C-alpha atoms as an extended CHARMM CRD file, in Angstrom:
* protein
*
       206  EXT
         1         1  UNK       CA             38.8480000000        3.3770000000       92.1870000000  PROA      1               0.0000000000
         2         2  UNK       CA             41.1900000000        2.1300000000       95.1280000000  PROA      2               0.0000000000
         3         3  UNK       CA             39.1790000000        2.6440000000       98.6230000000  PROA      3               0.0000000000
         4         4  UNK       CA             42.1890000000        4.6440000000       99.8590000000  PROA      4               0.0000000000
         5         5  UNK       CA             42.0090000000        7.3930000000       97.4430000000  PROA      5               0.0000000000
         6         6  UNK       CA             39.3850000000        9.2740000000       98.4980000000  PROA      6               0.0000000000
         7         7  UNK       CA             41.3290000000        9.7970000000      102.1370000000  PROA      7               0.0000000000
         8         8  UNK       CA             44.6160000000        9.6970000000      100.5120000000  PROA      8               0.0000000000
         9         9  UNK       CA             43.7260000000       12.8320000000       98.1520000000  PROA      9               0.0000000000
        10        10  UNK       CA             41.4780000000       14.3860000000      101.3660000000  PROA      10              0.0000000000
        11        11  UNK       CA             44.5180000000       14.2130000000      103.4580000000  PROA      11              0.0000000000
        12        12  UNK       CA             47.1730000000       15.4830000000      100.7400000000  PROA      12              0.0000000000
        13        13  UNK       CA             44.3040000000       18.8770000000      100.4330000000  PROA      13              0.0000000000
        14        14  UNK       CA             44.4410000000       18.9240000000      103.9890000000  PROA      14              0.0000000000
        15        15  UNK       CA             48.1090000000       19.1170000000      104.1460000000  PROA      15              0.0000000000
        16        16  UNK       CA             48.5040000000       21.4020000000      101.5120000000  PROA      16              0.0000000000
        17        17  UNK       CA             46.2270000000       23.6340000000      103.0120000000  PROA      17              0.0000000000
        18        18  UNK       CA             48.1200000000       23.8610000000      106.0380000000  PROA      18              0.0000000000
        19        19  UNK       CA             51.0190000000       24.7330000000      103.8010000000  PROA      19              0.0000000000
        20        20  UNK       CA             49.5020000000       27.2770000000      101.8710000000  PROA      20              0.0000000000
        21        21  UNK       CA             50.4780000000       30.4210000000      104.6990000000  PROA      21              0.0000000000
        22        22  UNK       CA             53.8770000000       28.5610000000      104.7410000000  PROA      22              0.0000000000
        23        23  UNK       CA             54.1780000000       29.2340000000      101.0770000000  PROA      23              0.0000000000
        24        24  UNK       CA             53.3430000000       32.6920000000      101.1310000000  PROA      24              0.0000000000
        25        25  UNK       CA             55.9440000000       33.5190000000      103.7900000000  PROA      25              0.0000000000
        26        26  UNK       CA             58.1830000000       31.3550000000      101.4120000000  PROA      26              0.0000000000
        27        27  UNK       CA             57.3470000000       34.1290000000       98.7340000000  PROA      27              0.0000000000
        28        28  UNK       CA             57.9150000000       36.9360000000      100.8890000000  PROA      28              0.0000000000
        29        29  UNK       CA             61.5250000000       36.0230000000      102.1310000000  PROA      29              0.0000000000
        30        30  UNK       CA             62.5590000000       34.6430000000       98.3070000000  PROA      30              0.0000000000
        31        31  UNK       CA             62.9610000000       31.1310000000      100.1490000000  PROA      31              0.0000000000
        32        32  UNK       CA             60.5970000000       29.3700000000       97.6600000000  PROA      32              0.0000000000
        33        33  UNK       CA             63.5130000000       27.4360000000       96.1270000000  PROA      33              0.0000000000
        34        34  UNK       CA             65.3830000000       26.9320000000       99.0970000000  PROA      34              0.0000000000
        35        35  UNK       CA             64.3650000000       23.3820000000       99.7940000000  PROA      35              0.0000000000
        36        36  UNK       CA             66.4340000000       23.1680000000      102.8930000000  PROA      36              0.0000000000
        37        37  UNK       CA             64.7730000000       26.3720000000      104.8380000000  PROA      37              0.0000000000
        38        38  UNK       CA             64.4050000000       24.9600000000      108.4270000000  PROA      38              0.0000000000
        39        39  UNK       CA             60.4000000000       25.6690000000      108.1340000000  PROA      39              0.0000000000
        40        40  UNK       CA             59.9760000000       24.1350000000      104.9230000000  PROA      40              0.0000000000
        41        41  UNK       CA             62.0440000000       21.1730000000      106.2960000000  PROA      41              0.0000000000
        42        42  UNK       CA             59.8980000000       21.0710000000      109.2760000000  PROA      42              0.0000000000
        43        43  UNK       CA             56.4860000000       20.8750000000      107.5530000000  PROA      43              0.0000000000
        44        44  UNK       CA             57.9430000000       18.4360000000      105.3140000000  PROA      44              0.0000000000
        45        45  UNK       CA             58.8340000000       15.9240000000      108.4850000000  PROA      45              0.0000000000
        46        46  UNK       CA             55.4800000000       16.9290000000      109.9860000000  PROA      46              0.0000000000
        47        47  UNK       CA             53.8540000000       15.9740000000      106.1450000000  PROA      47              0.0000000000
        48        48  UNK       CA             55.9750000000       12.6010000000      106.1180000000  PROA      48              0.0000000000
        49        49  UNK       CA             55.0860000000       11.6390000000      109.5390000000  PROA      49              0.0000000000
        50        50  UNK       CA             51.2030000000       12.4870000000      109.4290000000  PROA      50              0.0000000000
        51        51  UNK       CA             51.4360000000       10.0900000000      105.7550000000  PROA      51              0.0000000000
        52        52  UNK       CA             52.8530000000        7.2330000000      107.4630000000  PROA      52              0.0000000000
        53        53  UNK       CA             50.1810000000        7.5580000000      110.6230000000  PROA      53              0.0000000000
        54        54  UNK       CA             47.4400000000        7.9320000000      108.5510000000  PROA      54              0.0000000000
        55        55  UNK       CA             48.5710000000        5.3700000000      106.1810000000  PROA      55              0.0000000000
        56        56  UNK       CA             49.2770000000        2.6710000000      108.7210000000  PROA      56              0.0000000000
        57        57  UNK       CA             45.4510000000        3.4130000000      110.1440000000  PROA      57              0.0000000000
        58        58  UNK       CA             44.2800000000        3.2410000000      106.6210000000  PROA      58              0.0000000000
        59        59  UNK       CA             46.4590000000        0.2720000000      105.9590000000  PROA      59              0.0000000000
        60        60  UNK       CA             47.5210000000        2.2280000000      102.4940000000  PROA      60              0.0000000000
        61        61  UNK       CA             51.2290000000        1.1650000000      102.1580000000  PROA      61              0.0000000000
        62        62  UNK       CA             51.8120000000        3.1220000000       99.0280000000  PROA      62              0.0000000000
        63        63  UNK       CA             50.9330000000        6.3520000000      101.5350000000  PROA      63              0.0000000000
        64        64  UNK       CA             53.2110000000        4.6190000000      104.2900000000  PROA      64              0.0000000000
        65        65  UNK       CA             56.2260000000        4.3340000000      101.5110000000  PROA      65              0.0000000000
        66        66  UNK       CA             55.4810000000        7.9930000000      100.6070000000  PROA      66              0.0000000000
        67        67  UNK       CA             55.9040000000        9.3120000000      104.0200000000  PROA      67              0.0000000000
        68        68  UNK       CA             58.9650000000        6.8900000000      104.6800000000  PROA      68              0.0000000000
        69        69  UNK       CA             60.5500000000        8.3020000000      101.3810000000  PROA      69              0.0000000000
        70        70  UNK       CA             59.8210000000       11.9240000000      102.2500000000  PROA      70              0.0000000000
        71        71  UNK       CA             61.0270000000       11.2170000000      105.7550000000  PROA      71              0.0000000000
        72        72  UNK       CA             64.1310000000       10.0850000000      104.1440000000  PROA      72              0.0000000000
        73        73  UNK       CA             64.3500000000       13.2160000000      101.9820000000  PROA      73              0.0000000000
        74        74  UNK       CA             63.6260000000       15.2310000000      105.2440000000  PROA      74              0.0000000000
        75        75  UNK       CA             66.5720000000       13.3000000000      106.8210000000  PROA      75              0.0000000000
        76        76  UNK       CA             68.9650000000       14.2330000000      103.8280000000  PROA      76              0.0000000000
        77        77  UNK       CA             67.7150000000       17.9220000000      103.8320000000  PROA      77              0.0000000000
        78        78  UNK       CA             68.6500000000       17.9900000000      107.4010000000  PROA      78              0.0000000000
        79        79  UNK       CA             71.8320000000       16.1090000000      107.3970000000  PROA      79              0.0000000000
        80        80  UNK       CA             72.7080000000       18.8040000000      104.0710000000  PROA      80              0.0000000000
        81        81  UNK       CA             71.4870000000       21.7220000000      106.8050000000  PROA      81              0.0000000000
        82        82  UNK       CA             73.6280000000       20.2820000000      109.4850000000  PROA      82              0.0000000000
        83        83  UNK       CA             76.8270000000       19.4830000000      106.8560000000  PROA      83              0.0000000000
        84        84  UNK       CA             75.9980000000       23.3160000000      105.5580000000  PROA      84              0.0000000000
        85        85  UNK       CA             75.8340000000       24.8880000000      109.4140000000  PROA      85              0.0000000000
        86        86  UNK       CA             79.2250000000       22.8570000000      109.9170000000  PROA      86              0.0000000000
        87        87  UNK       CA             80.5030000000       24.4950000000      106.9670000000  PROA      87              0.0000000000
        88        88  UNK       CA             79.2760000000       27.8660000000      107.7180000000  PROA      88              0.0000000000
        89        89  UNK       CA             80.5810000000       27.2450000000      110.8070000000  PROA      89              0.0000000000
        90        90  UNK       CA             84.2600000000       26.1570000000      109.7550000000  PROA      90              0.0000000000
        91        91  UNK       CA             83.9280000000       29.2980000000      107.2410000000  PROA      91              0.0000000000
        92        92  UNK       CA             83.5610000000       31.3740000000      110.1580000000  PROA      92              0.0000000000
        93        93  UNK       CA             86.2090000000       29.9830000000      112.3330000000  PROA      93              0.0000000000
        94        94  UNK       CA             88.5790000000       30.1940000000      109.2960000000  PROA      94              0.0000000000
        95        95  UNK       CA             87.5650000000       33.7560000000      108.7050000000  PROA      95              0.0000000000
        96        96  UNK       CA             87.8060000000       34.5150000000      111.9560000000  PROA      96              0.0000000000
        97        97  UNK       CA             91.4320000000       32.2820000000      112.4100000000  PROA      97              0.0000000000
        98        98  UNK       CA             92.3260000000       34.4290000000      109.2100000000  PROA      98              0.0000000000
        99        99  UNK       CA             91.3500000000       37.8620000000      110.5090000000  PROA      99              0.0000000000
       100       100  UNK       CA             93.2190000000       36.9300000000      114.2030000000  PROA      100             0.0000000000
       101       101  UNK       CA             96.1960000000       35.8880000000      111.5360000000  PROA      101             0.0000000000
       102       102  UNK       CA             96.2510000000       39.1320000000      109.7670000000  PROA      102             0.0000000000
       103       103  UNK       CA             95.3950000000       41.2770000000      112.8360000000  PROA      103             0.0000000000
       104       104  UNK       CA             98.8580000000       39.3340000000      114.3490000000  PROA      104             0.0000000000
       105       105  UNK       CA            100.9990000000       39.7150000000      111.1330000000  PROA      105             0.0000000000
       106       106  UNK       CA             99.6860000000       43.5410000000      111.2650000000  PROA      106             0.0000000000
       107       107  UNK       CA            100.9720000000       43.8350000000      114.9300000000  PROA      107             0.0000000000
       108       108  UNK       CA            104.1370000000       42.0580000000      113.9560000000  PROA      108             0.0000000000
       109       109  UNK       CA            104.3680000000       44.6210000000      110.9810000000  PROA      109             0.0000000000
       110       110  UNK       CA            103.9250000000       47.4280000000      113.3260000000  PROA      110             0.0000000000
       111       111  UNK       CA            106.1930000000       45.6360000000      116.1810000000  PROA      111             0.0000000000
       112       112  UNK       CA            108.8120000000       45.3880000000      113.1660000000  PROA      112             0.0000000000
       113       113  UNK       CA            108.6600000000       49.0260000000      111.7180000000  PROA      113             0.0000000000
       114       114  UNK       CA            108.8400000000       50.3180000000      115.8460000000  PROA      114             0.0000000000
       115       115  UNK       CA            111.7260000000       48.2490000000      116.1350000000  PROA      115             0.0000000000
       116       116  UNK       CA            113.3400000000       49.7300000000      113.0480000000  PROA      116             0.0000000000
       117       117  UNK       CA            112.4130000000       53.0220000000      114.1580000000  PROA      117             0.0000000000
       118       118  UNK       CA            114.0500000000       52.9670000000      117.4420000000  PROA      118             0.0000000000
       119       119  UNK       CA            117.1700000000       51.6090000000      115.7190000000  PROA      119             0.0000000000
       120       120  UNK       CA            117.4500000000       53.9900000000      113.1050000000  PROA      120             0.0000000000
       121       121  UNK       CA            116.7970000000       56.6490000000      116.2940000000  PROA      121             0.0000000000
       122       122  UNK       CA            119.5520000000       55.0120000000      117.9150000000  PROA      122             0.0000000000
       123       123  UNK       CA            121.7660000000       55.1670000000      115.1970000000  PROA      123             0.0000000000
       124       124  UNK       CA            121.2640000000       58.6300000000      114.4050000000  PROA      124             0.0000000000
       125       125  UNK       CA            121.9850000000       59.3770000000      117.8570000000  PROA      125             0.0000000000
       126       126  UNK       CA            125.2190000000       57.4960000000      117.9990000000  PROA      126             0.0000000000
       127       127  UNK       CA            126.4380000000       59.1090000000      114.7980000000  PROA      127             0.0000000000
       128       128  UNK       CA            125.3270000000       62.4890000000      116.3560000000  PROA      128             0.0000000000
       129       129  UNK       CA            127.1780000000       61.6820000000      119.7390000000  PROA      129             0.0000000000
       130       130  UNK       CA            130.1990000000       60.3560000000      117.4600000000  PROA      130             0.0000000000
       131       131  UNK       CA            130.1470000000       63.6110000000      115.2120000000  PROA      131             0.0000000000
       132       132  UNK       CA            129.9760000000       65.8210000000      118.5290000000  PROA      132             0.0000000000
       133       133  UNK       CA            132.7430000000       63.9450000000      119.8490000000  PROA      133             0.0000000000
       134       134  UNK       CA            134.7490000000       64.5230000000      116.6760000000  PROA      134             0.0000000000
       135       135  UNK       CA            134.0010000000       68.1980000000      116.7950000000  PROA      135             0.0000000000
       136       136  UNK       CA            134.7230000000       68.4690000000      120.3520000000  PROA      136             0.0000000000
       137       137  UNK       CA            138.2640000000       66.3900000000      119.7590000000  PROA      137             0.0000000000
       138       138  UNK       CA            139.2200000000       68.7420000000      116.6800000000  PROA      138             0.0000000000
       139       139  UNK       CA            138.0170000000       71.7300000000      118.6160000000  PROA      139             0.0000000000
       140       140  UNK       CA            140.4620000000       70.9550000000      121.6040000000  PROA      140             0.0000000000
       141       141  UNK       CA            143.2330000000       70.1570000000      119.2620000000  PROA      141             0.0000000000
       142       142  UNK       CA            142.9350000000       73.7170000000      117.2720000000  PROA      142             0.0000000000
       143       143  UNK       CA            142.6410000000       75.1930000000      121.0040000000  PROA      143             0.0000000000
       144       144  UNK       CA            145.9800000000       73.2310000000      122.5210000000  PROA      144             0.0000000000
       145       145  UNK       CA            147.5700000000       74.3240000000      118.7970000000  PROA      145             0.0000000000
       146       146  UNK       CA            146.3800000000       77.3790000000      119.4520000000  PROA      146             0.0000000000
       147       147  UNK       CA            147.7990000000       77.8280000000      122.7110000000  PROA      147             0.0000000000
       148       148  UNK       CA            150.9330000000       76.1740000000      121.6960000000  PROA      148             0.0000000000
       149       149  UNK       CA            151.3870000000       78.6130000000      118.7150000000  PROA      149             0.0000000000
       150       150  UNK       CA            150.6470000000       81.4950000000      121.5130000000  PROA      150             0.0000000000
       151       151  UNK       CA            153.1880000000       80.1360000000      123.7250000000  PROA      151             0.0000000000
       152       152  UNK       CA            155.7290000000       79.7870000000      120.6560000000  PROA      152             0.0000000000
       153       153  UNK       CA            155.3490000000       83.5400000000      119.8500000000  PROA      153             0.0000000000
       154       154  UNK       CA            155.7860000000       84.6730000000      123.1060000000  PROA      154             0.0000000000
       155       155  UNK       CA            159.0840000000       82.9380000000      123.5230000000  PROA      155             0.0000000000
       156       156  UNK       CA            160.2690000000       83.7590000000      120.1270000000  PROA      156             0.0000000000
       157       157  UNK       CA            159.0680000000       87.5730000000      120.9380000000  PROA      157             0.0000000000
       158       158  UNK       CA            160.9920000000       87.1760000000      124.2820000000  PROA      158             0.0000000000
       159       159  UNK       CA            164.1530000000       85.4800000000      122.8250000000  PROA      159             0.0000000000
       160       160  UNK       CA            164.0490000000       88.3020000000      120.0930000000  PROA      160             0.0000000000
       161       161  UNK       CA            163.4680000000       91.1910000000      122.8680000000  PROA      161             0.0000000000
       162       162  UNK       CA            166.6880000000       89.5600000000      124.4780000000  PROA      162             0.0000000000
       163       163  UNK       CA            168.7280000000       89.0790000000      121.6840000000  PROA      163             0.0000000000
       164       164  UNK       CA            168.1810000000       92.6070000000      120.6880000000  PROA      164             0.0000000000
       165       165  UNK       CA            169.0130000000       93.9340000000      124.1930000000  PROA      165             0.0000000000
       166       166  UNK       CA            172.2000000000       92.1020000000      123.4100000000  PROA      166             0.0000000000
       167       167  UNK       CA            173.1480000000       93.0280000000      120.5810000000  PROA      167             0.0000000000
       168       168  UNK       CA            172.4420000000       96.6870000000      122.1590000000  PROA      168             0.0000000000
       169       169  UNK       CA            174.5530000000       95.5560000000      125.0090000000  PROA      169             0.0000000000
       170       170  UNK       CA            177.2380000000       94.8260000000      122.7190000000  PROA      170             0.0000000000
       171       171  UNK       CA            176.8490000000       97.7570000000      120.8450000000  PROA      171             0.0000000000
       172       172  UNK       CA            176.7780000000      100.2680000000      123.5870000000  PROA      172             0.0000000000
       173       173  UNK       CA            180.1790000000       98.4070000000      124.7160000000  PROA      173             0.0000000000
       174       174  UNK       CA            181.7640000000       98.6970000000      121.2590000000  PROA      174             0.0000000000
       175       175  UNK       CA            181.0020000000      102.2300000000      121.2600000000  PROA      175             0.0000000000
       176       176  UNK       CA            182.4990000000      102.8380000000      124.4700000000  PROA      176             0.0000000000
       177       177  UNK       CA            185.4200000000      101.0340000000      123.6380000000  PROA      177             0.0000000000
       178       178  UNK       CA            185.8060000000      103.1090000000      120.6230000000  PROA      178             0.0000000000
       179       179  UNK       CA            185.3150000000      106.3060000000      122.5300000000  PROA      179             0.0000000000
       180       180  UNK       CA            188.0070000000      105.0450000000      125.1970000000  PROA      180             0.0000000000
       181       181  UNK       CA            190.2580000000      104.8940000000      122.1230000000  PROA      181             0.0000000000
       182       182  UNK       CA            189.6640000000      108.0070000000      120.5930000000  PROA      182             0.0000000000
       183       183  UNK       CA            190.4460000000      109.6930000000      124.0690000000  PROA      183             0.0000000000
       184       184  UNK       CA            193.2600000000      107.5040000000      124.1710000000  PROA      184             0.0000000000
       185       185  UNK       CA            194.6690000000      108.5200000000      121.0200000000  PROA      185             0.0000000000
       186       186  UNK       CA            193.8400000000      111.8380000000      121.5600000000  PROA      186             0.0000000000
       187       187  UNK       CA            195.9850000000      111.9390000000      124.8260000000  PROA      187             0.0000000000
       188       188  UNK       CA            198.6070000000      110.2730000000      123.3160000000  PROA      188             0.0000000000
       189       189  UNK       CA            198.9350000000      112.9430000000      120.3740000000  PROA      189             0.0000000000
       190       190  UNK       CA            198.6510000000      115.9570000000      123.0040000000  PROA      190             0.0000000000
       191       191  UNK       CA            201.4530000000      114.2800000000      125.1980000000  PROA      191             0.0000000000
       192       192  UNK       CA            203.4580000000      113.9080000000      121.6830000000  PROA      192             0.0000000000
       193       193  UNK       CA            202.7230000000      117.6150000000      120.8240000000  PROA      193             0.0000000000
       194       194  UNK       CA            203.6390000000      118.5290000000      124.5860000000  PROA      194             0.0000000000
       195       195  UNK       CA            207.3400000000      116.5150000000      124.0460000000  PROA      195             0.0000000000
       196       196  UNK       CA            207.8120000000      118.0120000000      120.7840000000  PROA      196             0.0000000000
       197       197  UNK       CA            207.3340000000      121.5800000000      121.9070000000  PROA      197             0.0000000000
       198       198  UNK       CA            209.4630000000      121.0130000000      125.1480000000  PROA      198             0.0000000000
       199       199  UNK       CA            212.0190000000      119.7530000000      122.8640000000  PROA      199             0.0000000000
       200       200  UNK       CA            211.5600000000      122.2710000000      120.7540000000  PROA      200             0.0000000000
       201       201  UNK       CA            211.7740000000      124.6330000000      123.5660000000  PROA      201             0.0000000000
       202       202  UNK       CA            215.1650000000      123.1200000000      124.7260000000  PROA      202             0.0000000000
       203       203  UNK       CA            216.6690000000      123.6090000000      121.4040000000  PROA      203             0.0000000000
       204       204  UNK       CA            215.6930000000      127.1170000000      120.9230000000  PROA      204             0.0000000000
       205       205  UNK       CA            217.4730000000      127.9310000000      124.3730000000  PROA      205             0.0000000000
       206       206  UNK       CA            220.4400000000      126.6360000000      123.2750000000  PROA      206             0.0000000000
């Protein structure tokens, strides 16, 4: 048995005893299979340092080399943890940027919907205004046509009344003329009868 075997074994047993509480915590927290768990990595770093120091004191090159290998492992683990943290940060930043992009897209969608709604409201308002304008113009035209028809009807009625009065006047004049003609005819007949009577009287005297 080499002279360094006993101190090395005792040191490892001591380190194992120091790690037992950490093993219990690993079991409780479910970190048994997680070699990059920060407390475990910290203990590995401590253990590697102890091995190198004790190995140097005991002039145990094998223990020193074991400590160096374990230290390299710790360095790689820490590098892996750092890379994982960076990846998590990038993922978080990517997720945050994605959420921001989605939020911006949602805001733009809402603004687009609001703009479309406002445009639709403007179109509907313009349509109602146009319909009201057309209704007003049609109503005004209908009123104008009705007024024109009423005035035309009044003029026609007045003209008919005037024509009727003219016909009545003409008929009255014709009747008067007829009456005068009848009276003249009677007068002429009376005069002729008187003349005939006078002739008859003169002849009777002879």
